[in-house]
Backbone atoms as SQL, in Angstrom:
CREATE TABLE atoms (id INTEGER PRIMARY KEY, chain TEXT, resi INTEGER, resn TEXT, atom TEXT, x REAL, y REAL, z REAL);
INSERT INTO atoms VALUES
  (1, 'A', 1, 'MET', 'N', -47.998, -116.745, 130.759),
  (2, 'A', 1, 'MET', 'CA', -46.457, -117.693, 131.256),
  (3, 'A', 1, 'MET', 'C', -46.854, -117.882, 132.754),
  (4, 'A', 2, 'ASP', 'N', -46.662, -118.720, 133.288),
  (5, 'A', 2, 'ASP', 'CA', -47.022, -119.231, 134.919),
  (6, 'A', 2, 'ASP', 'C', -45.516, -118.377, 135.427),
  (7, 'A', 3, 'ALA', 'N', -45.874, -117.809, 136.567),
  (8, 'A', 3, 'ALA', 'CA', -44.727, -117.080, 137.412),
  (9, 'A', 3, 'ALA', 'C', -44.520, -117.932, 138.549),
  (10, 'A', 4, 'THR', 'N', -44.593, -118.938, 138.738),
  (11, 'A', 4, 'THR', 'CA', -44.923, -120.001, 139.695),
  (12, 'A', 4, 'THR', 'C', -43.582, -120.395, 139.364),
  (13, 'A', 5, 'PRO', 'N', -42.468, -120.609, 140.598),
  (14, 'A', 5, 'PRO', 'CA', -40.970, -121.096, 140.270),
  (15, 'A', 5, 'PRO', 'C', -41.292, -122.651, 140.167),
  (16, 'A', 6, 'PRO', 'N', -40.636, -123.517, 139.310),
  (17, 'A', 6, 'PRO', 'CA', -40.639, -124.755, 138.595),
  (18, 'A', 6, 'PRO', 'C', -40.295, -125.619, 140.199),
  (19, 'A', 7, 'GLY', 'N', -41.213, -126.525, 140.350),
  (20, 'A', 7, 'GLY', 'CA', -40.657, -127.528, 141.252),
  (21, 'A', 7, 'GLY', 'C', -40.018, -128.935, 140.702),
  (22, 'A', 8, 'PHE', 'N', -39.711, -129.648, 141.677),
  (23, 'A', 8, 'PHE', 'CA', -38.635, -130.877, 141.435),
  (24, 'A', 8, 'PHE', 'C', -39.207, -131.707, 140.325),
  (25, 'A', 9, 'ASP', 'N', -40.970, -131.985, 140.469),
  (26, 'A', 9, 'ASP', 'CA', -41.290, -132.786, 139.358),
  (27, 'A', 9, 'ASP', 'C', -41.218, -132.072, 137.929),
  (28, 'A', 10, 'ASP', 'N', -41.204, -130.624, 138.073),
  (29, 'A', 10, 'ASP', 'CA', -41.235, -129.765, 136.599),
  (30, 'A', 10, 'ASP', 'C', -39.533, -129.893, 135.935),
  (31, 'A', 11, 'VAL', 'N', -38.470, -130.014, 136.835),
  (32, 'A', 11, 'VAL', 'CA', -37.440, -130.009, 136.416),
  (33, 'A', 11, 'VAL', 'C', -36.933, -131.486, 136.072),
  (34, 'A', 12, 'CYS', 'N', -37.591, -132.621, 136.913),
  (35, 'A', 12, 'CYS', 'CA', -37.038, -133.993, 136.171),
  (36, 'A', 12, 'CYS', 'C', -37.995, -133.936, 134.927),
  (37, 'A', 13, 'ALA', 'N', -39.179, -133.534, 134.838),
  (38, 'A', 13, 'ALA', 'CA', -40.248, -133.511, 133.394),
  (39, 'A', 13, 'ALA', 'C', -38.812, -132.722, 132.218),
  (40, 'A', 14, 'ALA', 'N', -38.498, -131.660, 132.771),
  (41, 'A', 14, 'ALA', 'CA', -37.782, -130.902, 131.838),
  (42, 'A', 14, 'ALA', 'C', -36.255, -131.912, 131.406),
  (43, 'A', 15, 'GLU', 'N', -35.526, -132.255, 132.477),
  (44, 'A', 15, 'GLU', 'CA', -34.444, -133.239, 132.016),
  (45, 'A', 15, 'GLU', 'C', -34.819, -134.444, 131.096),
  (46, 'A', 16, 'GLU', 'N', -36.328, -134.905, 131.334),
  (47, 'A', 16, 'GLU', 'CA', -36.487, -136.106, 130.325),
  (48, 'A', 16, 'GLU', 'C', -36.541, -135.363, 128.835),
  (49, 'A', 17, 'ARG', 'N', -37.192, -134.260, 128.738),
  (50, 'A', 17, 'ARG', 'CA', -37.501, -133.906, 127.331),
  (51, 'A', 17, 'ARG', 'C', -36.127, -133.221, 126.871),
  (52, 'A', 18, 'VAL', 'N', -35.019, -133.108, 127.617),
  (53, 'A', 18, 'VAL', 'CA', -33.971, -132.260, 126.957),
  (54, 'A', 18, 'VAL', 'C', -32.902, -133.538, 126.677),
  (55, 'A', 19, 'ARG', 'N', -33.141, -134.785, 127.630),
  (56, 'A', 19, 'ARG', 'CA', -32.309, -135.502, 127.553),
  (57, 'A', 19, 'ARG', 'C', -31.666, -136.386, 126.232),
  (58, 'A', 20, 'PRO', 'N', -32.525, -136.766, 125.183),
  (59, 'A', 20, 'PRO', 'CA', -32.222, -136.895, 123.825),
  (60, 'A', 20, 'PRO', 'C', -31.217, -136.038, 122.926),
  (61, 'A', 21, 'LEU', 'N', -31.239, -134.808, 123.311),
  (62, 'A', 21, 'LEU', 'CA', -30.390, -133.934, 122.361),
  (63, 'A', 21, 'LEU', 'C', -29.505, -133.289, 123.199),
  (64, 'A', 22, 'ALA', 'N', -29.369, -132.937, 124.389),
  (65, 'A', 22, 'ALA', 'CA', -28.484, -132.065, 125.288),
  (66, 'A', 22, 'ALA', 'C', -27.487, -133.100, 125.790),
  (67, 'A', 23, 'ARG', 'N', -26.226, -133.001, 125.643),
  (68, 'A', 23, 'ARG', 'CA', -25.106, -133.772, 126.252),
  (69, 'A', 23, 'ARG', 'C', -24.856, -133.875, 127.892),
  (70, 'A', 24, 'VAL', 'N', -24.379, -134.951, 128.454),
  (71, 'A', 24, 'VAL', 'CA', -24.328, -134.796, 129.771),
  (72, 'A', 24, 'VAL', 'C', -22.958, -134.448, 129.731),
  (73, 'A', 25, 'THR', 'N', -22.942, -133.205, 130.608),
  (74, 'A', 25, 'THR', 'CA', -21.749, -132.263, 130.667),
  (75, 'A', 25, 'THR', 'C', -21.235, -132.478, 132.116),
  (76, 'A', 26, 'PRO', 'N', -19.425, -132.844, 131.922),
  (77, 'A', 26, 'PRO', 'CA', -18.939, -132.996, 133.413),
  (78, 'A', 26, 'PRO', 'C', -19.099, -131.721, 134.286),
  (79, 'A', 27, 'PHE', 'N', -19.192, -132.223, 135.617),
  (80, 'A', 27, 'PHE', 'CA', -18.738, -131.274, 136.604),
  (81, 'A', 27, 'PHE', 'C', -17.352, -131.227, 137.073),
  (82, 'A', 28, 'LEU', 'N', -16.261, -130.186, 137.164),
  (83, 'A', 28, 'LEU', 'CA', -15.170, -130.213, 137.448),
  (84, 'A', 28, 'LEU', 'C', -14.783, -129.666, 138.848),
  (85, 'A', 29, 'ARG', 'N', -13.842, -129.936, 140.011),
  (86, 'A', 29, 'ARG', 'CA', -13.517, -129.552, 140.661),
  (87, 'A', 29, 'ARG', 'C', -12.337, -128.478, 140.441),
  (88, 'A', 30, 'PHE', 'N', -12.153, -127.497, 141.195),
  (89, 'A', 30, 'PHE', 'CA', -10.818, -126.889, 141.313),
  (90, 'A', 30, 'PHE', 'C', -10.532, -126.178, 142.558),
  (91, 'A', 31, 'GLU', 'N', -9.327, -126.971, 142.734),
  (92, 'A', 31, 'GLU', 'CA', -9.018, -126.729, 144.149),
  (93, 'A', 31, 'GLU', 'C', -8.555, -125.042, 144.608),
  (94, 'A', 32, 'ALA', 'N', -8.323, -124.484, 143.491),
  (95, 'A', 32, 'ALA', 'CA', -7.603, -122.979, 143.615),
  (96, 'A', 32, 'ALA', 'C', -9.136, -121.948, 143.837),
  (97, 'A', 33, 'LEU', 'N', -9.897, -122.662, 143.453),
  (98, 'A', 33, 'LEU', 'CA', -11.335, -121.825, 143.159),
  (99, 'A', 33, 'LEU', 'C', -11.840, -122.481, 144.953),
  (100, 'A', 34, 'ASP', 'N', -11.493, -123.438, 145.281),
  (101, 'A', 34, 'ASP', 'CA', -12.100, -123.962, 146.718),
  (102, 'A', 34, 'ASP', 'C', -11.493, -122.819, 147.573),
  (103, 'A', 35, 'GLU', 'N', -10.172, -122.580, 147.382),
  (104, 'A', 35, 'GLU', 'CA', -9.302, -121.799, 148.678),
  (105, 'A', 35, 'GLU', 'C', -9.803, -120.621, 148.458),
  (106, 'A', 36, 'ALA', 'N', -9.915, -119.888, 147.111),
  (107, 'A', 36, 'ALA', 'CA', -10.473, -118.420, 147.113),
  (108, 'A', 36, 'ALA', 'C', -11.762, -118.099, 147.488),
  (109, 'A', 37, 'ALA', 'N', -12.854, -119.371, 147.571),
  (110, 'A', 37, 'ALA', 'CA', -13.926, -119.104, 148.122),
  (111, 'A', 37, 'ALA', 'C', -14.257, -119.800, 149.201),
  (112, 'A', 38, 'GLY', 'N', -13.022, -120.546, 149.764),
  (113, 'A', 38, 'GLY', 'CA', -13.601, -120.910, 151.144),
  (114, 'A', 38, 'GLY', 'C', -14.605, -122.095, 151.410),
  (115, 'A', 39, 'ALA', 'N', -14.754, -122.736, 150.084),
  (116, 'A', 39, 'ALA', 'CA', -15.904, -123.365, 150.049),
  (117, 'A', 39, 'ALA', 'C', -15.404, -124.228, 149.038),
  (118, 'A', 40, 'THR', 'N', -16.282, -125.790, 148.868),
  (119, 'A', 40, 'THR', 'CA', -16.030, -126.385, 147.692),
  (120, 'A', 40, 'THR', 'C', -16.845, -126.033, 146.228),
  (121, 'A', 41, 'VAL', 'N', -16.010, -125.840, 145.339),
  (122, 'A', 41, 'VAL', 'CA', -16.607, -125.013, 144.281),
  (123, 'A', 41, 'VAL', 'C', -16.560, -126.295, 142.812),
  (124, 'A', 42, 'PHE', 'N', -17.501, -126.517, 142.245),
  (125, 'A', 42, 'PHE', 'CA', -17.780, -127.345, 141.060),
  (126, 'A', 42, 'PHE', 'C', -18.242, -126.298, 139.842),
  (127, 'A', 43, 'VAL', 'N', -17.911, -126.999, 138.906),
  (128, 'A', 43, 'VAL', 'CA', -17.556, -126.006, 137.622),
  (129, 'A', 43, 'VAL', 'C', -18.372, -126.905, 136.575),
  (130, 'A', 44, 'LYS', 'N', -19.719, -126.488, 136.111),
  (131, 'A', 44, 'LYS', 'CA', -20.701, -127.148, 135.179),
  (132, 'A', 44, 'LYS', 'C', -19.844, -126.879, 133.767),
  (133, 'A', 45, 'CYS', 'N', -19.353, -127.910, 133.179),
  (134, 'A', 45, 'CYS', 'CA', -18.571, -127.728, 131.849),
  (135, 'A', 45, 'CYS', 'C', -19.446, -127.594, 130.550),
  (136, 'A', 46, 'GLU', 'N', -20.279, -126.444, 130.512),
  (137, 'A', 46, 'GLU', 'CA', -21.479, -126.629, 129.602),
  (138, 'A', 46, 'GLU', 'C', -20.599, -126.336, 128.208),
  (139, 'A', 47, 'ASN', 'N', -19.641, -125.747, 128.192),
  (140, 'A', 47, 'ASN', 'CA', -18.744, -125.374, 127.037),
  (141, 'A', 47, 'ASN', 'C', -18.592, -126.558, 126.002),
  (142, 'A', 48, 'VAL', 'N', -18.746, -127.801, 126.727),
  (143, 'A', 48, 'VAL', 'CA', -18.396, -129.007, 125.715),
  (144, 'A', 48, 'VAL', 'C', -20.088, -129.313, 125.252),
  (145, 'A', 49, 'GLN', 'N', -20.866, -128.593, 125.434),
  (146, 'A', 49, 'GLN', 'CA', -22.158, -129.142, 125.137),
  (147, 'A', 49, 'GLN', 'C', -22.564, -129.063, 123.442),
  (148, 'A', 50, 'ARG', 'N', -23.314, -129.929, 122.755),
  (149, 'A', 50, 'ARG', 'CA', -23.258, -129.686, 121.375),
  (150, 'A', 50, 'ARG', 'C', -22.777, -128.307, 120.636),
  (151, 'A', 51, 'THR', 'N', -23.661, -127.415, 121.035),
  (152, 'A', 51, 'THR', 'CA', -23.793, -126.108, 120.402),
  (153, 'A', 51, 'THR', 'C', -22.838, -125.047, 121.518),
  (154, 'A', 52, 'GLY', 'N', -22.020, -125.646, 122.472),
  (155, 'A', 52, 'GLY', 'CA', -21.257, -124.820, 123.231),
  (156, 'A', 52, 'GLY', 'C', -21.425, -124.182, 124.349),
  (157, 'A', 53, 'SER', 'N', -22.740, -124.047, 124.699),
  (158, 'A', 53, 'SER', 'CA', -23.336, -123.510, 125.878),
  (159, 'A', 53, 'SER', 'C', -24.708, -123.998, 126.609),
  (160, 'A', 54, 'PHE', 'N', -25.126, -123.700, 127.260),
  (161, 'A', 54, 'PHE', 'CA', -26.298, -124.313, 128.051),
  (162, 'A', 54, 'PHE', 'C', -27.694, -123.992, 127.516),
  (163, 'A', 55, 'LYS', 'N', -27.542, -123.031, 126.509),
  (164, 'A', 55, 'LYS', 'CA', -28.807, -122.437, 126.058),
  (165, 'A', 55, 'LYS', 'C', -29.884, -123.790, 124.968),
  (166, 'A', 56, 'ILE', 'N', -28.801, -124.695, 124.761),
  (167, 'A', 56, 'ILE', 'CA', -29.580, -125.817, 123.820),
  (168, 'A', 56, 'ILE', 'C', -30.765, -126.289, 124.996),
  (169, 'A', 57, 'ARG', 'N', -30.418, -126.243, 126.143),
  (170, 'A', 57, 'ARG', 'CA', -31.397, -126.729, 127.140),
  (171, 'A', 57, 'ARG', 'C', -32.592, -126.247, 127.025),
  (172, 'A', 58, 'GLY', 'N', -32.589, -125.168, 127.437),
  (173, 'A', 58, 'GLY', 'CA', -33.909, -124.235, 127.509),
  (174, 'A', 58, 'GLY', 'C', -34.910, -124.371, 126.199),
  (175, 'A', 59, 'ALA', 'N', -33.853, -124.060, 125.023),
  (176, 'A', 59, 'ALA', 'CA', -34.686, -123.990, 123.707),
  (177, 'A', 59, 'ALA', 'C', -35.056, -125.569, 123.696),
  (178, 'A', 60, 'THR', 'N', -34.737, -126.574, 123.556),
  (179, 'A', 60, 'THR', 'CA', -35.267, -127.967, 123.609),
  (180, 'A', 60, 'THR', 'C', -36.442, -128.256, 124.406),
  (181, 'A', 61, 'ASN', 'N', -36.189, -127.892, 125.476),
  (182, 'A', 61, 'ASN', 'CA', -37.314, -127.784, 126.652),
  (183, 'A', 61, 'ASN', 'C', -38.352, -127.004, 126.071),
  (184, 'A', 62, 'ARG', 'N', -38.149, -125.915, 125.855),
  (185, 'A', 62, 'ARG', 'CA', -39.687, -125.359, 125.186),
  (186, 'A', 62, 'ARG', 'C', -39.941, -125.840, 123.913),
  (187, 'A', 63, 'ILE', 'N', -39.499, -126.295, 122.818),
  (188, 'A', 63, 'ILE', 'CA', -39.930, -126.622, 121.471),
  (189, 'A', 63, 'ILE', 'C', -40.606, -127.793, 121.770),
  (190, 'A', 64, 'ALA', 'N', -40.017, -128.654, 122.395),
  (191, 'A', 64, 'ALA', 'CA', -40.443, -129.984, 123.307),
  (192, 'A', 64, 'ALA', 'C', -42.118, -130.135, 123.876),
  (193, 'A', 65, 'ARG', 'N', -42.148, -128.775, 124.519),
  (194, 'A', 65, 'ARG', 'CA', -43.443, -128.531, 124.970),
  (195, 'A', 65, 'ARG', 'C', -44.463, -128.153, 124.157),
  (196, 'A', 66, 'LEU', 'N', -44.016, -127.787, 123.062),
  (197, 'A', 66, 'LEU', 'CA', -45.040, -127.219, 122.125),
  (198, 'A', 66, 'LEU', 'C', -46.044, -128.485, 121.130),
  (199, 'A', 67, 'GLY', 'N', -46.978, -128.312, 121.464),
  (200, 'A', 67, 'GLY', 'CA', -47.699, -129.195, 120.236),
  (201, 'A', 67, 'GLY', 'C', -47.509, -129.370, 118.799),
  (202, 'A', 68, 'THR', 'N', -48.271, -130.284, 118.321),
  (203, 'A', 68, 'THR', 'CA', -47.505, -130.475, 117.005),
  (204, 'A', 68, 'THR', 'C', -47.939, -129.306, 115.755),
  (205, 'A', 69, 'GLU', 'N', -49.483, -129.071, 116.185),
  (206, 'A', 69, 'GLU', 'CA', -49.615, -127.776, 115.234),
  (207, 'A', 69, 'GLU', 'C', -48.762, -126.828, 115.374),
  (208, 'A', 70, 'GLU', 'N', -48.650, -126.313, 116.937),
  (209, 'A', 70, 'GLU', 'CA', -47.776, -124.941, 116.857),
  (210, 'A', 70, 'GLU', 'C', -45.997, -125.198, 116.518),
  (211, 'A', 71, 'ARG', 'N', -45.486, -126.440, 117.020),
  (212, 'A', 71, 'ARG', 'CA', -44.255, -126.689, 116.258),
  (213, 'A', 71, 'ARG', 'C', -44.238, -126.432, 114.661),
  (214, 'A', 72, 'MET', 'N', -45.147, -126.883, 114.211),
  (215, 'A', 72, 'MET', 'CA', -45.135, -127.031, 112.530),
  (216, 'A', 72, 'MET', 'C', -45.450, -125.415, 111.985),
  (217, 'A', 73, 'ARG', 'N', -45.918, -124.495, 112.968),
  (218, 'A', 73, 'ARG', 'CA', -45.743, -122.945, 112.438),
  (219, 'A', 73, 'ARG', 'C', -44.262, -122.492, 112.406),
  (220, 'A', 74, 'GLY', 'N', -43.659, -123.090, 113.335),
  (221, 'A', 74, 'GLY', 'CA', -42.582, -122.840, 113.517),
  (222, 'A', 74, 'GLY', 'C', -42.171, -121.993, 115.006),
  (223, 'A', 75, 'VAL', 'N', -40.681, -121.460, 114.859),
  (224, 'A', 75, 'VAL', 'CA', -40.235, -120.875, 116.245),
  (225, 'A', 75, 'VAL', 'C', -39.358, -119.661, 115.517),
  (226, 'A', 76, 'VAL', 'N', -39.300, -118.496, 116.342),
  (227, 'A', 76, 'VAL', 'CA', -38.874, -117.380, 115.936),
  (228, 'A', 76, 'VAL', 'C', -37.788, -116.969, 117.417),
  (229, 'A', 77, 'ALA', 'N', -36.656, -116.723, 116.666),
  (230, 'A', 77, 'ALA', 'CA', -35.673, -116.055, 118.061),
  (231, 'A', 77, 'ALA', 'C', -34.491, -115.109, 117.382),
  (232, 'A', 78, 'PHE', 'N', -34.210, -114.303, 118.251),
  (233, 'A', 78, 'PHE', 'CA', -33.552, -113.210, 118.068),
  (234, 'A', 78, 'PHE', 'C', -32.182, -113.017, 118.774),
  (235, 'A', 79, 'SER', 'N', -31.068, -113.564, 118.308),
  (236, 'A', 79, 'SER', 'CA', -29.835, -113.609, 119.355),
  (237, 'A', 79, 'SER', 'C', -28.772, -113.038, 118.481),
  (238, 'A', 80, 'SER', 'N', -27.648, -113.070, 119.251),
  (239, 'A', 80, 'SER', 'CA', -26.422, -112.836, 118.486),
  (240, 'A', 80, 'SER', 'C', -25.287, -114.166, 118.514),
  (241, 'A', 81, 'GLY', 'N', -26.111, -115.169, 118.994),
  (242, 'A', 81, 'GLY', 'CA', -24.904, -116.073, 119.337),
  (243, 'A', 81, 'GLY', 'C', -25.569, -117.566, 120.263),
  (244, 'A', 82, 'ASN', 'N', -25.278, -117.827, 121.299),
  (245, 'A', 82, 'ASN', 'CA', -25.668, -119.128, 122.161),
  (246, 'A', 82, 'ASN', 'C', -27.195, -119.574, 121.858),
  (247, 'A', 83, 'HIS', 'N', -27.819, -118.225, 122.179),
  (248, 'A', 83, 'HIS', 'CA', -29.495, -118.833, 122.158),
  (249, 'A', 83, 'HIS', 'C', -29.975, -119.164, 120.746),
  (250, 'A', 84, 'ALA', 'N', -29.112, -118.276, 119.708),
  (251, 'A', 84, 'ALA', 'CA', -29.647, -118.586, 118.164),
  (252, 'A', 84, 'ALA', 'C', -29.167, -120.448, 117.931),
  (253, 'A', 85, 'GLN', 'N', -28.163, -120.713, 118.172),
  (254, 'A', 85, 'GLN', 'CA', -27.574, -121.551, 118.090),
  (255, 'A', 85, 'GLN', 'C', -28.393, -123.004, 118.941),
  (256, 'A', 86, 'GLY', 'N', -28.572, -122.465, 119.685),
  (257, 'A', 86, 'GLY', 'CA', -29.681, -123.530, 120.715),
  (258, 'A', 86, 'GLY', 'C', -30.806, -123.634, 120.004),
  (259, 'A', 87, 'VAL', 'N', -31.519, -122.775, 119.661),
  (260, 'A', 87, 'VAL', 'CA', -33.234, -122.722, 119.045),
  (261, 'A', 87, 'VAL', 'C', -32.889, -123.513, 117.628),
  (262, 'A', 88, 'ALA', 'N', -31.765, -123.059, 117.146),
  (263, 'A', 88, 'ALA', 'CA', -31.475, -123.941, 115.483),
  (264, 'A', 88, 'ALA', 'C', -31.582, -125.332, 115.556),
  (265, 'A', 89, 'ALA', 'N', -30.435, -125.785, 116.731),
  (266, 'A', 89, 'ALA', 'CA', -30.417, -127.327, 116.801),
  (267, 'A', 89, 'ALA', 'C', -31.530, -127.735, 117.393),
  (268, 'A', 90, 'ALA', 'N', -32.153, -127.125, 118.243),
  (269, 'A', 90, 'ALA', 'CA', -33.560, -127.760, 118.849),
  (270, 'A', 90, 'ALA', 'C', -34.594, -128.002, 117.857),
  (271, 'A', 91, 'ALA', 'N', -34.821, -126.674, 117.350),
  (272, 'A', 91, 'ALA', 'CA', -36.134, -126.952, 116.116),
  (273, 'A', 91, 'ALA', 'C', -35.544, -127.822, 114.857),
  (274, 'A', 92, 'LYS', 'N', -34.294, -128.128, 114.683),
  (275, 'A', 92, 'LYS', 'CA', -33.852, -128.889, 113.627),
  (276, 'A', 92, 'LYS', 'C', -34.294, -130.523, 114.016),
  (277, 'A', 93, 'ALA', 'N', -33.772, -130.682, 115.294),
  (278, 'A', 93, 'ALA', 'CA', -34.332, -131.957, 116.100),
  (279, 'A', 93, 'ALA', 'C', -35.561, -132.425, 116.048),
  (280, 'A', 94, 'PHE', 'N', -36.402, -131.283, 116.352),
  (281, 'A', 94, 'PHE', 'CA', -37.837, -131.764, 116.234),
  (282, 'A', 94, 'PHE', 'C', -38.763, -131.496, 115.148),
  (283, 'A', 95, 'GLY', 'N', -37.865, -130.947, 113.879),
  (284, 'A', 95, 'GLY', 'CA', -38.418, -130.736, 112.464),
  (285, 'A', 95, 'GLY', 'C', -39.303, -129.701, 112.567),
  (286, 'A', 96, 'ALA', 'N', -39.172, -128.587, 113.350),
  (287, 'A', 96, 'ALA', 'CA', -40.040, -127.273, 113.622),
  (288, 'A', 96, 'ALA', 'C', -39.018, -126.520, 112.544),
  (289, 'A', 97, 'PRO', 'N', -39.784, -125.478, 111.718),
  (290, 'A', 97, 'PRO', 'CA', -39.040, -124.627, 111.116),
  (291, 'A', 97, 'PRO', 'C', -38.539, -123.539, 111.923),
  (292, 'A', 98, 'ALA', 'N', -37.525, -122.886, 111.763),
  (293, 'A', 98, 'ALA', 'CA', -36.794, -121.904, 112.677),
  (294, 'A', 98, 'ALA', 'C', -36.551, -120.800, 111.788),
  (295, 'A', 99, 'THR', 'N', -36.816, -119.476, 112.224),
  (296, 'A', 99, 'THR', 'CA', -36.380, -118.167, 111.759),
  (297, 'A', 99, 'THR', 'C', -35.599, -117.678, 112.686),
  (298, 'A', 100, 'ILE', 'N', -34.276, -117.579, 112.496),
  (299, 'A', 100, 'ILE', 'CA', -33.241, -117.055, 113.570),
  (300, 'A', 100, 'ILE', 'C', -32.854, -115.680, 112.916),
  (301, 'A', 101, 'VAL', 'N', -32.934, -114.585, 113.751),
  (302, 'A', 101, 'VAL', 'CA', -32.769, -112.972, 113.285),
  (303, 'A', 101, 'VAL', 'C', -31.235, -112.891, 114.001),
  (304, 'A', 102, 'MET', 'N', -30.375, -112.205, 113.869),
  (305, 'A', 102, 'MET', 'CA', -29.144, -112.092, 113.917),
  (306, 'A', 102, 'MET', 'C', -28.712, -110.592, 113.528),
  (307, 'A', 103, 'PRO', 'N', -28.171, -110.204, 114.522),
  (308, 'A', 103, 'PRO', 'CA', -27.391, -108.381, 114.266),
  (309, 'A', 103, 'PRO', 'C', -26.241, -108.954, 113.111),
  (310, 'A', 104, 'GLU', 'N', -26.312, -107.962, 112.381),
  (311, 'A', 104, 'GLU', 'CA', -25.187, -108.136, 110.972),
  (312, 'A', 104, 'GLU', 'C', -23.782, -108.218, 111.363),
  (313, 'A', 105, 'ASP', 'N', -23.402, -107.602, 112.735),
  (314, 'A', 105, 'ASP', 'CA', -22.024, -107.974, 113.121),
  (315, 'A', 105, 'ASP', 'C', -21.751, -109.134, 114.409),
  (316, 'A', 106, 'SER', 'N', -23.047, -109.963, 114.411),
  (317, 'A', 106, 'SER', 'CA', -22.726, -111.167, 115.178),
  (318, 'A', 106, 'SER', 'C', -21.384, -111.830, 114.519),
  (319, 'A', 107, 'PRO', 'N', -21.055, -112.760, 115.623),
  (320, 'A', 107, 'PRO', 'CA', -19.569, -113.370, 115.430),
  (321, 'A', 107, 'PRO', 'C', -19.943, -114.139, 113.957),
  (322, 'A', 108, 'LYS', 'N', -19.037, -114.413, 113.267),
  (323, 'A', 108, 'LYS', 'CA', -19.174, -115.235, 112.220),
  (324, 'A', 108, 'LYS', 'C', -19.354, -116.622, 112.585),
  (325, 'A', 109, 'VAL', 'N', -18.782, -117.169, 113.395),
  (326, 'A', 109, 'VAL', 'CA', -18.318, -118.740, 114.116),
  (327, 'A', 109, 'VAL', 'C', -19.997, -119.003, 114.516),
  (328, 'A', 110, 'LYS', 'N', -20.642, -117.907, 115.084),
  (329, 'A', 110, 'LYS', 'CA', -22.023, -118.213, 115.589),
  (330, 'A', 110, 'LYS', 'C', -23.149, -118.298, 114.454),
  (331, 'A', 111, 'MET', 'N', -23.024, -117.366, 113.209),
  (332, 'A', 111, 'MET', 'CA', -23.919, -117.112, 112.322),
  (333, 'A', 111, 'MET', 'C', -23.650, -118.486, 111.497),
  (334, 'A', 112, 'GLU', 'N', -22.220, -119.231, 111.764),
  (335, 'A', 112, 'GLU', 'CA', -22.044, -120.442, 110.748),
  (336, 'A', 112, 'GLU', 'C', -23.007, -121.638, 111.460),
  (337, 'A', 113, 'GLY', 'N', -22.742, -121.352, 113.003),
  (338, 'A', 113, 'GLY', 'CA', -23.578, -122.414, 113.857),
  (339, 'A', 113, 'GLY', 'C', -24.693, -122.641, 113.985),
  (340, 'A', 114, 'VAL', 'N', -25.692, -121.391, 113.328),
  (341, 'A', 114, 'VAL', 'CA', -26.655, -121.393, 113.317),
  (342, 'A', 114, 'VAL', 'C', -27.456, -122.438, 111.766),
  (343, 'A', 115, 'ARG', 'N', -26.735, -122.230, 110.839),
  (344, 'A', 115, 'ARG', 'CA', -26.982, -122.713, 109.577),
  (345, 'A', 115, 'ARG', 'C', -26.860, -124.200, 109.800);
């Protein structure tokens, strides 16, 4: 993996790859937080994302960058929740086989979200 931080063009390319699958989520401003922080504070509401978190963005970006042969070999993820759901949703969207390994004590709602 390249340790070079992503540049503006990299971020724009990632946004294009993620756009078809990830929802546009709102920014909300909370004046109470503004006062507490002494600055203007915006909250990005990724909780309204398809899977309930931002993790679908990273999973989609990574799977989209795989070549066809790599994608058809499938992806594997280990997670007890949000990452598992993001990888499962992205893999399904790209037609890639996915093996998701979750601890037995993972929240039932997360396990169901992966299926």
